[in-house]
C-alpha positions as CSV (number, residue, x, y, z in Angstrom):
1,M,2.8,104.2,-79.0
2,P,1.6,103.4,-75.5
3,P,-1.2,100.8,-74.7
4,D,-4.9,101.8,-74.8
5,L,-5.1,101.5,-71.1
6,W,-9.3,102.1,-71.4
7,H,-9.0,99.4,-73.9
8,L,-7.2,96.9,-71.6
9,Y,-9.4,97.6,-68.7
10,E,-12.5,96.6,-70.4
11,M,-10.9,93.5,-71.6
12,M,-9.7,92.4,-67.9
13,F,-12.9,93.8,-66.3
14,K,-15.2,91.5,-68.8
15,S,-13.0,88.5,-68.0
16,R,-13.3,89.4,-64.3
17,V,-17.2,89.9,-63.9
18,F,-17.8,86.9,-66.2
19,E,-15.4,84.5,-64.1
20,E,-17.0,86.0,-60.9
21,A,-20.5,85.0,-62.8
22,V,-18.9,81.3,-63.1
23,R,-18.0,81.0,-59.5
24,Q,-21.6,81.9,-58.2
25,I,-22.7,79.3,-60.6
26,W,-20.4,76.6,-59.5
27,Q,-21.3,77.3,-55.9
28,D,-25.0,77.2,-56.7
29,G,-24.2,73.3,-57.7
30,K,-24.9,74.0,-61.6
31,I,-21.4,73.6,-62.6
32,S,-19.9,70.0,-61.3
33,G,-16.1,69.3,-60.7
34,E,-13.3,71.3,-60.2
35,M,-13.3,75.1,-61.5
36,H,-9.9,77.0,-61.9
37,L,-10.1,80.6,-62.6
38,G,-7.8,82.9,-64.0
39,L,-8.9,86.0,-61.0
40,G,-5.8,87.6,-60.9
41,E,-4.1,86.9,-64.1
42,E,-6.2,89.4,-66.3
43,A,-3.3,91.8,-66.7
44,I,-1.1,89.2,-68.2
45,V,-3.5,87.7,-70.4
46,A,-4.7,91.0,-71.6
47,G,-1.4,92.6,-72.3
48,L,-0.9,89.6,-74.7
49,V,-3.6,88.3,-76.5
50,S,-4.8,92.2,-77.3
51,Q,-1.6,92.5,-79.4
52,L,-2.2,89.0,-81.4
53,I,-3.5,89.0,-85.2
54,E,-5.5,86.8,-87.3
55,G,-3.4,83.3,-87.7
56,D,-1.7,83.5,-84.0
57,A,-2.4,80.6,-81.8
58,M,-2.7,80.0,-78.2
59,A,-2.0,76.9,-75.9
60,L,-3.4,77.1,-72.8
61,E,-3.5,75.0,-69.6
62,H,-6.4,74.8,-67.1
63,R,-7.2,78.5,-66.5
64,G,-7.9,79.3,-70.1
65,T,-11.2,81.0,-70.0
66,P,-9.6,84.5,-69.5
67,P,-7.6,84.0,-73.0
68,L,-10.4,82.7,-74.8
69,L,-12.8,85.4,-73.6
70,M,-10.4,87.9,-74.7
71,R,-9.6,86.4,-78.1
72,G,-13.4,86.7,-78.7
73,V,-15.0,83.2,-78.1
74,D,-18.6,83.4,-77.6
75,P,-19.2,83.7,-73.6
76,L,-22.2,81.6,-73.7
77,A,-20.9,78.8,-75.6
78,L,-18.3,79.0,-72.5
79,L,-20.8,78.9,-70.1
80,R,-23.0,76.1,-71.4
81,E,-19.5,74.3,-72.0
82,F,-18.7,74.5,-68.2
83,M,-22.1,73.2,-67.2
84,G,-21.6,70.3,-69.6
85,Q,-24.3,71.2,-72.2
86,P,-24.5,69.7,-75.7
87,D,-24.6,73.1,-76.9
88,G,-21.4,74.3,-75.3
89,L,-18.4,75.1,-77.3
90,C,-16.8,71.3,-77.2
91,G,-20.4,69.9,-77.0
92,G,-20.1,69.7,-73.4
93,M,-17.5,67.1,-73.3
94,G,-14.3,69.5,-72.1
95,G,-15.5,71.0,-69.0
96,H,-13.4,73.9,-68.4
97,M,-10.0,72.6,-68.5
98,H,-9.9,70.9,-72.3
99,L,-11.3,73.5,-74.5
100,F,-10.8,74.2,-78.3
101,A,-11.8,76.9,-80.5
102,Q,-10.8,75.9,-84.1
103,D,-11.3,79.3,-85.7
104,K,-9.1,81.0,-82.7
105,L,-6.0,78.2,-83.0
106,A,-6.7,78.0,-79.5
107,A,-6.5,74.7,-77.4
108,S,-6.2,74.0,-73.5
109,S,-5.3,70.9,-71.5
110,G,-5.6,70.2,-67.8
111,I,-2.3,67.9,-68.4
112,V,0.7,70.0,-66.7
113,G,3.4,71.6,-68.9
114,A,1.3,70.2,-72.0
115,A,1.0,73.9,-73.3
116,G,4.7,73.7,-74.0
117,P,4.5,71.2,-76.8
118,A,1.1,72.3,-78.2
119,A,2.5,75.9,-78.8
120,T,5.6,74.6,-80.2
121,G,3.4,72.7,-82.6
122,F,1.7,75.6,-83.4
123,A,4.6,77.6,-84.0
124,L,6.1,75.2,-86.3
125,A,2.8,74.8,-88.2
126,G,2.9,78.8,-88.4
127,Q,6.3,79.0,-89.5
128,M,5.7,77.2,-92.2
129,L,2.1,78.0,-93.1
130,R,1.6,81.5,-92.0
131,P,4.9,83.5,-92.1
132,G,4.8,86.2,-89.2
133,T,2.4,84.7,-87.0
134,V,3.2,83.5,-83.4
135,S,1.6,81.3,-80.7
136,L,1.6,81.7,-76.9
137,A,1.8,78.8,-74.2
138,F,0.2,79.8,-71.2
139,F,1.5,77.8,-68.0
140,G,2.2,78.2,-64.5
141,D,5.4,77.9,-62.2
142,G,4.1,74.6,-61.3
143,A,4.9,73.1,-64.9
144,S,8.3,75.1,-64.9
145,S,10.1,71.8,-64.4
146,A,8.3,69.4,-66.7
147,G,10.0,67.5,-69.0
148,M,7.6,68.3,-71.9
149,L,8.1,71.8,-71.3
150,L,12.0,71.9,-71.1
151,E,12.4,69.7,-74.4
152,S,9.6,72.8,-75.9
153,L,12.1,75.0,-74.7
154,N,15.1,73.5,-76.2
155,L,13.5,72.3,-79.6
156,A,11.9,76.2,-80.1
157,V,15.7,77.6,-79.8
158,V,16.9,75.1,-82.0
159,W,14.4,75.8,-84.8
160,K,14.0,79.7,-84.0
161,L,10.2,79.3,-83.8
162,P,8.0,82.0,-83.3
163,V,6.8,81.2,-79.7
164,I,6.6,83.2,-76.5
165,F,6.7,80.9,-73.6
166,V,4.4,82.7,-70.6
167,C,4.9,81.7,-67.1
168,K,2.2,83.2,-64.7
169,D,4.0,82.6,-61.5
170,N,1.9,82.9,-58.5
171,D,4.8,81.3,-56.3
172,W,2.5,78.1,-55.8
173,A,2.2,75.1,-57.2
174,I,-1.3,74.2,-55.8
175,T,-0.2,74.2,-52.0
176,T,3.9,73.8,-52.5
177,P,5.5,76.7,-52.4
178,A,7.9,77.7,-55.3
179,S,11.1,77.9,-53.2
180,T,10.6,74.6,-52.1
181,A,10.5,73.0,-55.3
182,V,12.0,75.2,-58.0
183,G,15.6,75.5,-58.5
184,G,17.5,78.2,-59.4
185,N,16.0,81.0,-61.3
186,L,13.5,80.9,-63.9
187,L,14.8,83.6,-65.9
188,A,18.0,82.2,-65.9
189,R,17.0,78.7,-66.5
190,A,15.4,79.9,-70.0
191,Q,18.3,81.9,-71.0
192,G,20.4,78.6,-70.5
193,F,18.5,77.7,-73.6
194,G,20.0,80.6,-75.5
195,M,16.5,82.2,-75.6
196,K,15.5,86.0,-74.9
197,A,13.7,86.2,-71.9
198,L,11.9,89.0,-70.0
199,E,10.5,89.2,-66.4
200,V,7.4,91.3,-65.7
201,D,4.8,92.5,-62.7
202,G,1.9,90.6,-64.1
203,A,-0.3,93.0,-62.1
204,D,0.7,96.1,-64.3
205,V,-0.9,95.6,-67.5
206,S,1.2,98.4,-69.0
207,A,3.9,96.7,-68.4
208,V,3.1,93.5,-69.5
209,W,1.8,95.1,-72.6
210,M,5.2,96.8,-73.3
211,A,7.1,93.6,-72.3
212,A,4.5,91.4,-74.8
213,A,5.3,93.9,-77.7
214,E,8.8,93.5,-77.5
215,A,8.5,89.7,-77.2
216,L,5.9,89.6,-80.5
217,A,8.3,91.7,-82.5
218,H,10.9,89.6,-81.7
219,A,8.9,86.1,-82.4
220,R,7.4,87.6,-85.5
221,G,11.1,88.9,-86.6
222,G,12.4,85.5,-86.9
223,Y,14.8,85.6,-84.4
224,G,13.1,82.9,-82.3
225,P,11.3,82.2,-79.1
226,V,10.7,84.3,-75.8
227,F,10.2,83.5,-72.0
228,L,8.0,85.7,-70.5
229,W,8.2,85.5,-66.8
230,A,5.2,87.4,-65.2
231,H,4.5,87.3,-61.5
232,C,0.8,87.3,-60.3
233,I,-1.7,86.3,-57.8
234,H,-4.8,83.8,-57.8
235,L,-7.7,85.7,-55.9
236,E,-9.4,82.2,-55.0
237,G,-6.1,80.0,-54.7
238,H,-5.7,77.0,-56.9
239,F,-9.5,76.4,-57.5
240,L,-12.5,77.1,-56.1
241,G,-12.8,76.1,-52.5
242,D,-9.1,76.3,-51.9
243,G,-8.4,74.6,-48.7
244,L,-5.5,77.3,-47.6
245,L,-7.9,80.1,-48.2
246,D,-10.9,78.1,-46.8
247,M,-9.2,78.1,-43.3
248,L,-9.4,81.9,-42.8
249,R,-12.4,82.6,-45.2
250,R,-14.7,79.9,-43.3
251,P,-13.3,78.8,-40.3
252,L,-16.3,77.4,-38.5
253,Y,-16.7,75.0,-41.7
254,S,-12.9,74.4,-41.9
255,F,-12.7,73.5,-38.2
256,R,-14.7,70.3,-38.7
257,K,-13.0,69.5,-42.1
258,R,-9.8,70.1,-41.9
259,I,-8.7,71.8,-38.4
260,W,-10.0,69.4,-35.7
261,P,-8.6,66.5,-38.1
262,M,-5.1,68.0,-37.8
263,T,-6.0,68.9,-33.8
264,K,-6.7,65.3,-32.8
265,G,-3.6,64.2,-35.2
266,F,-1.4,66.3,-33.0
267,F,-2.6,65.2,-30.0
268,R,-2.6,61.5,-30.6
269,A,-0.6,59.1,-28.5
270,G,2.6,57.7,-30.2
271,G,3.7,58.7,-33.8
272,A,6.2,61.5,-34.2
273,P,7.6,63.2,-31.3
274,A,6.4,66.5,-30.1
275,R,9.1,68.6,-31.6
276,E,8.4,67.5,-35.3
277,R,4.6,68.1,-34.6
278,V,4.8,71.3,-33.9
279,A,7.4,72.2,-36.7
280,A,4.7,70.4,-39.1
281,M,1.7,72.6,-37.3
282,R,3.9,75.8,-37.7
283,Q,4.4,74.9,-41.4
284,I,0.8,74.3,-42.2
285,L,-0.1,77.6,-40.4
286,G,2.6,79.8,-42.2
287,V,1.5,78.2,-45.4
288,V,-2.0,79.2,-44.8
289,F,-1.2,83.1,-43.7
290,T,1.5,83.3,-46.8
291,A,-1.3,82.3,-49.3
292,Q,-3.7,84.8,-47.7
293,R,-1.2,87.6,-47.9
294,Q,-0.3,86.7,-51.7
295,T,-4.1,87.1,-52.7
296,A,-4.3,90.6,-51.2
297,S,-6.0,93.6,-53.4
298,Q,-3.1,95.5,-53.9
299,R,-1.9,92.8,-56.2
300,D,-5.2,92.6,-57.6
301,P,-4.5,94.1,-61.5
302,L,-8.0,95.6,-61.5
303,V,-7.8,97.5,-58.3
304,R,-4.2,98.9,-59.8
305,T,-5.4,99.5,-63.2
306,R,-8.6,101.4,-62.0
307,Q,-6.4,103.6,-59.7
308,V,-4.1,104.5,-62.9
309,L,-7.1,105.4,-64.7
310,G,-8.1,108.0,-62.0
311,A,-11.1,109.5,-60.1
312,E,-11.4,112.0,-62.4
313,N,-12.9,109.1,-64.8
314,Q,-14.9,107.7,-62.5
315,P,-18.1,108.3,-64.5
316,R,-17.0,107.0,-67.6
317,L,-15.3,103.8,-65.5
318,L,-19.0,103.1,-63.8
319,E,-20.7,103.6,-67.4
320,L,-18.3,101.0,-68.6
321,E,-18.7,98.7,-65.7
322,S,-22.8,99.1,-65.5
323,A,-22.8,97.9,-69.2
324,V,-20.3,94.8,-69.2
325,R,-22.4,93.9,-66.1
326,A,-25.4,94.3,-67.8
327,E,-23.8,92.1,-70.4
328,T,-22.7,89.3,-68.6
329,R,-25.9,89.1,-66.5
330,Q,-28.0,88.4,-70.1
331,T,-25.5,85.5,-70.8
332,V,-26.1,84.0,-67.6
333,A,-29.8,84.4,-67.8
334,L,-29.9,82.6,-71.4
335,A,-27.5,80.0,-70.0
336,L,-29.6,79.1,-67.2
337,Q,-33.1,79.3,-69.1
338,S,-32.0,77.0,-71.4
339,D,-32.1,74.1,-68.6
340,G,-35.0,75.6,-67.0
341,W,-33.4,77.3,-63.7
342,A,-33.9,80.6,-62.7
343,A,-31.1,83.2,-63.3
């Protein structure tokens, strides 16, 4: 049976509009600290979470907002949590990276690679207490070499645990290109543990849904874990205010903060030879422009899904999107009014 593309698009669009609202509130100074968004990952999350059942669990990393929203966590409780308020999801103590929803069997952590052992523990509990359920571990390619994650892959295979390890690979670990830090092929690496491994275009929600269906059937059937390698983008870079994207989006601001200090260092007497300085500057500029290319709209899962739904469905699309935006505006207004801020 093919996926319900309208349902998947609605899930993705709700997540996108909510996180865009979070971005604005953060920019307005009403959310403190860093903010890591899942803009660009929506197809991966929707393709998996849409097929979860009661008793399934999720172990999340620092981009836990989309999975929690799509699993049915109250968006108002999430937003209040981000704002550090006592009526937030975790009493205002978790921020956006350390979130827990006990009724959804979902937990997130900002520790790189921690989703691996958490999901493995969830899977062991599910195997013993809730047969037929699975757990998901969401992490990025930057966590793929973390010791605790590799140990989790090994243990999950040995015990044939029903866990799906979902690597959301955007080719970057903050500002480190994966090609300079990750050895070998992640698919082959997972297969080396003896587990089933699948690769998918994370911008194609139908492809993700079908790969997820295969992985979930394998895990629920008692055949052990699955590694799902999904390629994606981060439309806002690693976090809001990402320095690489800022240098292109806000050149005047970045000139004072980043470009001018680098320029002064380049021409300062002493230090490294000129050829090494030139090489370093070329590397920095190359990384900046590569980051810009990798956030291009053609890899945006919502743009691609909207195109598949077709121009003939424009009225239905506009009605759906209008309703979602209105619902999100109401959530934001309630969150801000609770603290006396104007929405």
